DORORO-321817 format. One record per residue: residue in one letter; residue number from 1; x, y, z of N, C-alpha, C, CB in turn. Coordinates in steps of 0.1 Angstrom, whole numbers, plus 5000, padded with zeros to 4 digits. Glycine has a CB too. Example, Ala and Ser with C-alpha at 12.3 -4.5 7.8 and 13.67 -1.06 7.14 Angstrom:
! residues 2
<r->A | k->1 | n.px->5132 | n.py->4943 | n.pz->5078 | ca.px->5123 | ca.py->4955 | ca.pz->5078 | c.px->5132 | c.py->4967 | c.pz->5078 | cb.px->5113 | cb.py->4955 | cb.pz->5090>;
<r->S | k->2 | n.px->5128 | n.py->4978 | n.pz->5071 | ca.px->5137 | ca.py->4989 | ca.pz->5071 | c.px->5129 | c.py->5000 | c.pz->5079 | cb.px->5141 | cb.py->4994 | cb.pz->5057>;
This chain:
! residues 85
<r->M | k->1 | n.px->5009 | n.py->4987 | n.pz->5001 | ca.px->5002 | ca.py->5000 | ca.pz->4999 | c.px->5007 | c.py->5013 | c.pz->4999 | cb.px->4994 | cb.py->5000 | cb.pz->5008>;
<r->P | k->2 | n.px->5004 | n.py->5022 | n.pz->4994 | ca.px->5014 | ca.py->5034 | ca.pz->4991 | c.px->5013 | c.py->5042 | c.pz->5005 | cb.px->5010 | cb.py->5045 | cb.pz->4975>;
<r->S | k->3 | n.px->5024 | n.py->5050 | n.pz->5008 | ca.px->5025 | ca.py->5060 | ca.pz->5017 | c.px->5018 | c.py->5071 | c.pz->5014 | cb.px->5036 | cb.py->5064 | cb.pz->5019>;
<r->P | k->4 | n.px->5010 | n.py->5077 | n.pz->5024 | ca.px->5004 | ca.py->5087 | ca.pz->5023 | c.px->5009 | c.py->5098 | c.pz->5017 | cb.px->4999 | cb.py->5089 | cb.pz->5033>;
<r->N | k->5 | n.px->5024 | n.py->5101 | n.pz->5018 | ca.px->5032 | ca.py->5111 | ca.pz->5011 | c.px->5034 | c.py->5111 | c.pz->4996 | cb.px->5044 | cb.py->5111 | cb.pz->5015>;
<r->T | k->6 | n.px->5030 | n.py->5096 | n.pz->4989 | ca.px->5033 | ca.py->5093 | ca.pz->4977 | c.px->5024 | c.py->5095 | c.pz->4969 | cb.px->5036 | cb.py->5082 | cb.pz->4974>;
<r->S | k->7 | n.px->5026 | n.py->5103 | n.pz->4959 | ca.px->5014 | ca.py->5105 | ca.pz->4947 | c.px->5016 | c.py->5096 | c.pz->4936 | cb.px->5014 | cb.py->5120 | cb.pz->4940>;
<r->R | k->8 | n.px->5002 | n.py->5093 | n.pz->4930 | ca.px->5006 | ca.py->5084 | ca.pz->4919 | c.px->4997 | c.py->5093 | c.pz->4908 | cb.px->5001 | cb.py->5066 | cb.pz->4921>;
<r->S | k->9 | n.px->5002 | n.py->5088 | n.pz->4895 | ca.px->4997 | ca.py->5094 | ca.pz->4883 | c.px->4996 | c.py->5084 | c.pz->4873 | cb.px->5006 | cb.py->5106 | cb.pz->4878>;
<r->R | k->10 | n.px->4984 | n.py->5084 | n.pz->4867 | ca.px->4977 | ca.py->5078 | ca.pz->4857 | c.px->4985 | c.py->5080 | c.pz->4845 | cb.px->4963 | cb.py->5083 | cb.pz->4857>;
<r->R | k->11 | n.px->4986 | n.py->5068 | n.pz->4837 | ca.px->4995 | ca.py->5067 | ca.pz->4825 | c.px->4983 | c.py->5073 | c.pz->4814 | cb.px->5003 | cb.py->5049 | cb.pz->4821>;
<r->T | k->12 | n.px->4988 | n.py->5080 | n.pz->4803 | ca.px->4977 | ca.py->5085 | ca.pz->4796 | c.px->4977 | c.py->5076 | c.pz->4783 | cb.px->4978 | cb.py->5103 | cb.pz->4792>;
<r->E | k->13 | n.px->4965 | n.py->5079 | n.pz->4778 | ca.px->4965 | ca.py->5067 | ca.pz->4767 | c.px->4976 | c.py->5065 | c.pz->4759 | cb.px->4954 | cb.py->5068 | cb.pz->4759>;
<r->D | k->14 | n.px->4981 | n.py->5077 | n.pz->4752 | ca.px->4990 | ca.py->5077 | ca.pz->4742 | c.px->5004 | c.py->5069 | c.pz->4749 | cb.px->4994 | cb.py->5092 | cb.pz->4736>;
<r->E | k->15 | n.px->5006 | n.py->5072 | n.pz->4763 | ca.px->5014 | ca.py->5062 | ca.pz->4769 | c.px->5014 | c.py->5047 | c.pz->4769 | cb.px->5013 | cb.py->5064 | cb.pz->4781>;
<r->M | k->16 | n.px->5001 | n.py->5043 | n.pz->4771 | ca.px->4997 | ca.py->5031 | ca.pz->4770 | c.px->4996 | c.py->5024 | c.pz->4759 | cb.px->4987 | cb.py->5030 | cb.pz->4775>;
<r->I | k->17 | n.px->4994 | n.py->5031 | n.pz->4749 | ca.px->4995 | ca.py->5029 | ca.pz->4733 | c.px->5008 | c.py->5026 | c.pz->4727 | cb.px->4990 | cb.py->5043 | cb.pz->4725>;
<r->S | k->18 | n.px->5015 | n.py->5033 | n.pz->4732 | ca.px->5030 | ca.py->5031 | ca.pz->4730 | c.px->5038 | c.py->5022 | c.pz->4736 | cb.px->5036 | cb.py->5041 | cb.pz->4732>;
<r->D | k->19 | n.px->5032 | n.py->5017 | n.pz->4751 | ca.px->5038 | ca.py->5002 | ca.pz->4755 | c.px->5029 | c.py->4992 | c.pz->4751 | cb.px->5041 | cb.py->5001 | cb.pz->4772>;
<r->L | k->20 | n.px->5021 | n.py->4993 | n.pz->4744 | ca.px->5016 | ca.py->4981 | ca.pz->4738 | c.px->5020 | c.py->4978 | c.pz->4725 | cb.px->5002 | cb.py->4982 | cb.pz->4737>;
<r->E | k->21 | n.px->5023 | n.py->4991 | n.pz->4716 | ca.px->5031 | ca.py->4992 | ca.pz->4708 | c.px->5044 | c.py->4984 | c.pz->4707 | cb.px->5033 | cb.py->5001 | cb.pz->4709>;
<r->A | k->22 | n.px->5051 | n.py->4988 | n.pz->4718 | ca.px->5063 | ca.py->4979 | ca.pz->4719 | c.px->5062 | c.py->4964 | c.pz->4722 | cb.px->5071 | cb.py->4984 | cb.pz->4728>;
<r->K | k->23 | n.px->5053 | n.py->4962 | n.pz->4731 | ca.px->5051 | ca.py->4948 | ca.pz->4732 | c.px->5046 | c.py->4940 | c.pz->4717 | cb.px->5040 | cb.py->4945 | cb.pz->4744>;
<r->I | k->24 | n.px->5039 | n.py->4944 | n.pz->4708 | ca.px->5036 | ca.py->4939 | ca.pz->4698 | c.px->5048 | c.py->4938 | c.pz->4687 | cb.px->5026 | cb.py->4946 | cb.pz->4693>;
<r->R | k->25 | n.px->5058 | n.py->4951 | n.pz->4689 | ca.px->5070 | ca.py->4948 | ca.pz->4679 | c.px->5081 | c.py->4935 | c.pz->4687 | cb.px->5080 | cb.py->4965 | cb.pz->4676>;
<r->Q | k->26 | n.px->5077 | n.py->4932 | n.pz->4701 | ca.px->5084 | ca.py->4924 | ca.pz->4708 | c.px->5084 | c.py->4908 | c.pz->4703 | cb.px->5081 | cb.py->4927 | cb.pz->4722>;
<r->V | k->27 | n.px->5069 | n.py->4907 | n.pz->4703 | ca.px->5062 | ca.py->4896 | ca.pz->4697 | c.px->5065 | c.py->4891 | c.pz->4685 | cb.px->5049 | cb.py->4898 | cb.pz->4697>;
<r->E | k->28 | n.px->5064 | n.py->4902 | n.pz->4677 | ca.px->5067 | ca.py->4901 | ca.pz->4662 | c.px->5080 | c.py->4895 | c.pz->4661 | cb.px->5066 | cb.py->4914 | cb.pz->4655>;
<r->S | k->29 | n.px->5090 | n.py->4899 | n.pz->4666 | ca.px->5101 | ca.py->4897 | ca.pz->4666 | c.px->5106 | c.py->4882 | c.pz->4669 | cb.px->5106 | cb.py->4905 | cb.pz->4673>;
<r->R | k->30 | n.px->5099 | n.py->4879 | n.pz->4682 | ca.px->5099 | ca.py->4865 | ca.pz->4686 | c.px->5096 | c.py->4854 | c.pz->4675 | cb.px->5089 | cb.py->4864 | cb.pz->4696>;
<r->I | k->31 | n.px->5085 | n.py->4858 | n.pz->4671 | ca.px->5078 | ca.py->4848 | ca.pz->4662 | c.px->5086 | c.py->4848 | c.pz->4648 | cb.px->5062 | cb.py->4853 | cb.pz->4661>;
<r->K | k->32 | n.px->5094 | n.py->4861 | n.pz->4645 | ca.px->5102 | ca.py->4860 | ca.pz->4633 | c.px->5115 | c.py->4851 | c.pz->4637 | cb.px->5106 | cb.py->4875 | cb.pz->4628>;
<r->R | k->33 | n.px->5118 | n.py->4851 | n.pz->4647 | ca.px->5132 | ca.py->4844 | ca.pz->4652 | c.px->5128 | c.py->4828 | c.pz->4652 | cb.px->5136 | cb.py->4849 | cb.pz->4669>;
<r->K | k->34 | n.px->5114 | n.py->4826 | n.pz->4657 | ca.px->5112 | ca.py->4812 | ca.pz->4659 | c.px->5111 | c.py->4806 | c.pz->4645 | cb.px->5098 | cb.py->4809 | cb.pz->4668>;
<r->E | k->35 | n.px->5105 | n.py->4816 | n.pz->4632 | ca.px->5103 | ca.py->4810 | ca.pz->4622 | c.px->5115 | c.py->4808 | c.pz->4615 | cb.px->5094 | cb.py->4815 | cb.pz->4615>;
<r->Q | k->36 | n.px->5126 | n.py->4814 | n.pz->4618 | ca.px->5139 | ca.py->4815 | ca.pz->4611 | c.px->5145 | c.py->4801 | c.pz->4617 | cb.px->5149 | cb.py->4831 | cb.pz->4614>;
<r->R | k->37 | n.px->5143 | n.py->4797 | n.pz->4628 | ca.px->5149 | ca.py->4785 | ca.pz->4634 | c.px->5146 | c.py->4769 | c.pz->4629 | cb.px->5146 | cb.py->4786 | cb.pz->4648>;
<r->D | k->38 | n.px->5138 | n.py->4774 | n.pz->4619 | ca.px->5133 | ca.py->4762 | ca.pz->4612 | c.px->5139 | c.py->4759 | c.pz->4599 | cb.px->5117 | cb.py->4763 | cb.pz->4611>;
<r->Q | k->39 | n.px->5145 | n.py->4771 | n.pz->4593 | ca.px->5151 | ca.py->4771 | ca.pz->4581 | c.px->5166 | c.py->4762 | c.pz->4581 | cb.px->5153 | cb.py->4785 | cb.pz->4578>;
<r->P | k->40 | n.px->5166 | n.py->4755 | n.pz->4571 | ca.px->5177 | ca.py->4743 | ca.pz->4569 | c.px->5190 | c.py->4748 | c.pz->4576 | cb.px->5181 | cb.py->4739 | cb.pz->4550>;
<r->V | k->41 | n.px->5197 | n.py->4760 | n.pz->4570 | ca.px->5205 | ca.py->4766 | ca.pz->4577 | c.px->5209 | c.py->4767 | c.pz->4592 | cb.px->5204 | cb.py->4774 | cb.pz->4574>;
<r->H | k->42 | n.px->5197 | n.py->4767 | n.pz->4598 | ca.px->5198 | ca.py->4768 | ca.pz->4614 | c.px->5199 | c.py->4753 | c.pz->4618 | cb.px->5184 | cb.py->4777 | cb.pz->4621>;
<r->Q | k->43 | n.px->5193 | n.py->4745 | n.pz->4611 | ca.px->5196 | ca.py->4730 | ca.pz->4616 | c.px->5209 | c.py->4727 | c.pz->4613 | cb.px->5187 | cb.py->4719 | cb.pz->4611>;
<r->S | k->44 | n.px->5216 | n.py->4727 | n.pz->4603 | ca.px->5225 | ca.py->4721 | ca.pz->4599 | c.px->5237 | c.py->4730 | c.pz->4610 | cb.px->5226 | cb.py->4722 | cb.pz->4582>;
<r->F | k->45 | n.px->5236 | n.py->4743 | n.pz->4611 | ca.px->5245 | ca.py->4750 | ca.pz->4620 | c.px->5245 | c.py->4745 | c.pz->4633 | cb.px->5242 | cb.py->4763 | cb.pz->4620>;
<r->A | k->46 | n.px->5234 | n.py->4736 | n.pz->4640 | ca.px->5233 | ca.py->4731 | ca.pz->4651 | c.px->5242 | c.py->4720 | c.pz->4652 | cb.px->5221 | cb.py->4728 | cb.pz->4654>;
<r->R | k->47 | n.px->5243 | n.py->4710 | n.pz->4639 | ca.px->5251 | ca.py->4700 | ca.pz->4638 | c.px->5266 | c.py->4702 | c.pz->4638 | cb.px->5248 | cb.py->4694 | cb.pz->4628>;
<r->F | k->48 | n.px->5269 | n.py->4714 | n.pz->4630 | ca.px->5283 | ca.py->4719 | ca.pz->4627 | c.px->5288 | c.py->4726 | c.pz->4641 | cb.px->5284 | cb.py->4730 | cb.pz->4613>;
<r->K | k->49 | n.px->5279 | n.py->4732 | n.pz->4650 | ca.px->5284 | ca.py->4736 | ca.pz->4661 | c.px->5288 | c.py->4723 | c.pz->4670 | cb.px->5273 | cb.py->4746 | cb.pz->4668>;
<r->K | k->50 | n.px->5282 | n.py->4713 | n.pz->4671 | ca.px->5285 | ca.py->4702 | ca.pz->4679 | c.px->5297 | c.py->4696 | c.pz->4673 | cb.px->5274 | cb.py->4692 | cb.pz->4679>;
<r->Q | k->51 | n.px->5300 | n.py->4693 | n.pz->4662 | ca.px->5314 | ca.py->4692 | ca.pz->4656 | c.px->5323 | c.py->4698 | c.pz->4662 | cb.px->5315 | cb.py->4696 | cb.pz->4643>;
<r->A | k->52 | n.px->5322 | n.py->4713 | n.pz->4658 | ca.px->5332 | ca.py->4722 | ca.pz->4659 | c.px->5336 | c.py->4724 | c.pz->4672 | cb.px->5328 | cb.py->4734 | cb.pz->4653>;
<r->S | k->53 | n.px->5328 | n.py->4722 | n.pz->4684 | ca.px->5332 | ca.py->4724 | ca.pz->4698 | c.px->5340 | c.py->4710 | c.pz->4701 | cb.px->5318 | cb.py->4725 | cb.pz->4709>;
<r->A | k->54 | n.px->5338 | n.py->4702 | n.pz->4694 | ca.px->5343 | ca.py->4685 | ca.pz->4698 | c.px->5356 | c.py->4689 | c.pz->4692 | cb.px->5335 | cb.py->4669 | cb.pz->4689>;
<r->F | k->55 | n.px->5360 | n.py->4696 | n.pz->4682 | ca.px->5373 | ca.py->4695 | ca.pz->4672 | c.px->5380 | c.py->4706 | c.pz->4681 | cb.px->5371 | cb.py->4701 | cb.pz->4652>;
<r->A | k->56 | n.px->5373 | n.py->4717 | n.pz->4688 | ca.px->5380 | ca.py->4728 | ca.pz->4695 | c.px->5385 | c.py->4721 | c.pz->4712 | cb.px->5367 | cb.py->4743 | cb.pz->4696>;
<r->Q | k->57 | n.px->5375 | n.py->4709 | n.pz->4714 | ca.px->5380 | ca.py->4704 | ca.pz->4728 | c.px->5394 | c.py->4695 | c.pz->4723 | cb.px->5367 | cb.py->4694 | cb.pz->4737>;
<r->T | k->58 | n.px->5392 | n.py->4690 | n.pz->4713 | ca.px->5403 | ca.py->4680 | ca.pz->4708 | c.px->5416 | c.py->4687 | c.pz->4709 | cb.px->5401 | cb.py->4676 | cb.pz->4694>;
<r->A | k->59 | n.px->5415 | n.py->4703 | n.pz->4700 | ca.px->5428 | ca.py->4708 | ca.pz->4702 | c.px->5433 | c.py->4713 | c.pz->4716 | cb.px->5429 | cb.py->4719 | cb.pz->4694>;
<r->L | k->60 | n.px->5422 | n.py->4718 | n.pz->4726 | ca.px->5426 | ca.py->4720 | ca.pz->4739 | c.px->5435 | c.py->4709 | c.pz->4746 | cb.px->5413 | cb.py->4721 | cb.pz->4746>;
<r->D | k->61 | n.px->5431 | n.py->4696 | n.pz->4740 | ca.px->5434 | ca.py->4686 | ca.pz->4746 | c.px->5450 | c.py->4685 | c.pz->4741 | cb.px->5424 | cb.py->4676 | cb.pz->4744>;
<r->D | k->62 | n.px->5453 | n.py->4689 | n.pz->4731 | ca.px->5464 | ca.py->4686 | ca.pz->4726 | c.px->5476 | c.py->4698 | c.pz->4725 | cb.px->5460 | cb.py->4682 | cb.pz->4714>;
<r->Q | k->63 | n.px->5472 | n.py->4707 | n.pz->4735 | ca.px->5479 | ca.py->4719 | ca.pz->4739 | c.px->5478 | c.py->4728 | c.pz->4727 | cb.px->5494 | cb.py->4717 | cb.pz->4744>;
<r->R | k->64 | n.px->5468 | n.py->4730 | n.pz->4720 | ca.px->5465 | ca.py->4739 | ca.pz->4709 | c.px->5454 | c.py->4751 | c.pz->4711 | cb.px->5461 | cb.py->4730 | cb.pz->4697>;
<r->T | k->65 | n.px->5457 | n.py->4757 | n.pz->4721 | ca.px->5450 | ca.py->4767 | ca.pz->4724 | c.px->5447 | c.py->4777 | c.pz->4713 | cb.px->5457 | cb.py->4773 | cb.pz->4734>;
<r->D | k->66 | n.px->5454 | n.py->4780 | n.pz->4705 | ca.px->5454 | ca.py->4790 | ca.pz->4695 | c.px->5444 | c.py->4786 | c.pz->4685 | cb.px->5466 | cb.py->4792 | cb.pz->4688>;
<r->V | k->67 | n.px->5442 | n.py->4772 | n.pz->4681 | ca.px->5437 | ca.py->4766 | ca.pz->4673 | c.px->5418 | c.py->4768 | c.pz->4676 | cb.px->5444 | cb.py->4752 | cb.pz->4673>;
<r->A | k->68 | n.px->5419 | n.py->4764 | n.pz->4690 | ca.px->5406 | ca.py->4760 | ca.pz->4696 | c.px->5401 | c.py->4775 | c.pz->4699 | cb.px->5408 | cb.py->4750 | cb.pz->4711>;
<r->N | k->69 | n.px->5410 | n.py->4784 | n.pz->4701 | ca.px->5404 | ca.py->4799 | ca.pz->4704 | c.px->5395 | c.py->4805 | c.pz->4693 | cb.px->5416 | cb.py->4811 | cb.pz->4707>;
<r->T | k->70 | n.px->5404 | n.py->4801 | n.pz->4679 | ca.px->5402 | ca.py->4804 | ca.pz->4663 | c.px->5387 | c.py->4797 | c.pz->4663 | cb.px->5415 | cb.py->4794 | cb.pz->4650>;
<r->V | k->71 | n.px->5384 | n.py->4788 | n.pz->4664 | ca.px->5375 | ca.py->4778 | ca.pz->4665 | c.px->5358 | c.py->4783 | c.pz->4672 | cb.px->5382 | cb.py->4767 | cb.pz->4673>;
<r->I | k->72 | n.px->5364 | n.py->4790 | n.pz->4682 | ca.px->5353 | ca.py->4793 | ca.pz->4693 | c.px->5352 | c.py->4803 | c.pz->4690 | cb.px->5355 | cb.py->4792 | cb.pz->4707>;
<r->G | k->73 | n.px->5360 | n.py->4813 | n.pz->4681 | ca.px->5356 | ca.py->4826 | ca.pz->4680 | c.px->5349 | c.py->4827 | c.pz->4667 | cb.px->5367 | cb.py->4837 | cb.pz->4682>;
<r->M | k->74 | n.px->5352 | n.py->4817 | n.pz->4658 | ca.px->5343 | ca.py->4815 | ca.pz->4644 | c.px->5329 | c.py->4811 | c.pz->4649 | cb.px->5349 | cb.py->4800 | cb.pz->4634>;
<r->L | k->75 | n.px->5329 | n.py->4804 | n.pz->4656 | ca.px->5318 | ca.py->4799 | ca.pz->4659 | c.px->5305 | c.py->4811 | c.pz->4668 | cb.px->5324 | cb.py->4787 | cb.pz->4667>;
<r->G | k->76 | n.px->5313 | n.py->4819 | n.pz->4676 | ca.px->5305 | ca.py->4832 | ca.pz->4679 | c.px->5299 | c.py->4841 | c.pz->4671 | cb.px->5310 | cb.py->4839 | cb.pz->4685>;
<r->V | k->77 | n.px->5310 | n.py->4842 | n.pz->4658 | ca.px->5305 | ca.py->4852 | ca.pz->4649 | c.px->5296 | c.py->4845 | c.pz->4641 | cb.px->5315 | cb.py->4860 | cb.pz->4642>;
<r->V | k->78 | n.px->5294 | n.py->4834 | n.pz->4637 | ca.px->5283 | ca.py->4828 | ca.pz->4630 | c.px->5271 | c.py->4827 | c.pz->4639 | cb.px->5287 | cb.py->4814 | cb.pz->4624>;
<r->E | k->79 | n.px->5272 | n.py->4826 | n.pz->4649 | ca.px->5262 | ca.py->4825 | ca.pz->4661 | c.px->5253 | c.py->4838 | c.pz->4660 | cb.px->5270 | cb.py->4825 | cb.pz->4675>;
<r->R | k->80 | n.px->5263 | n.py->4848 | n.pz->4659 | ca.px->5255 | ca.py->4861 | ca.pz->4657 | c.px->5250 | c.py->4865 | c.pz->4645 | cb.px->5261 | cb.py->4872 | cb.pz->4660>;
<r->Q | k->81 | n.px->5255 | n.py->4860 | n.pz->4636 | ca.px->5251 | ca.py->4863 | ca.pz->4620 | c.px->5237 | c.py->4857 | c.pz->4618 | cb.px->5262 | cb.py->4856 | cb.pz->4607>;
<r->L | k->82 | n.px->5236 | n.py->4844 | n.pz->4624 | ca.px->5225 | ca.py->4840 | ca.pz->4624 | c.px->5214 | c.py->4842 | c.pz->4632 | cb.px->5227 | cb.py->4832 | cb.pz->4624>;
<r->G | k->83 | n.px->5215 | n.py->4848 | n.pz->4643 | ca.px->5206 | ca.py->4853 | ca.pz->4652 | c.px->5204 | c.py->4844 | c.pz->4662 | cb.px->5194 | cb.py->4856 | cb.pz->4645>;
<r->D | k->84 | n.px->5212 | n.py->4833 | n.pz->4666 | ca.px->5210 | ca.py->4822 | ca.pz->4673 | c.px->5218 | c.py->4827 | c.pz->4687 | cb.px->5215 | cb.py->4810 | cb.pz->4666>;
<r->G | k->85 | n.px->5224 | n.py->4836 | n.pz->4687 | ca.px->5234 | ca.py->4840 | ca.pz->4701 | c.px->5230 | c.py->4851 | c.pz->4708 | cb.px->5247 | cb.py->4844 | cb.pz->4699>;
């Protein structure tokens, strides 16, 4: 319960409309990302990511941190390009 010294102000209709429009944009972008995940390139990337991660771990086990860091960095770039990350 608010204290007696606190004043509240109602949001205007324009503020409420603006908030709802922002929510609509968020939902639309979430739907778009979900649709993109069904594309073959996203499905192939999931398999590639597993293989590349295993390769990076092998490189680390073999004391080749330079190779492992390169592979991990490349995975990060591709994830950002695809919008998975």
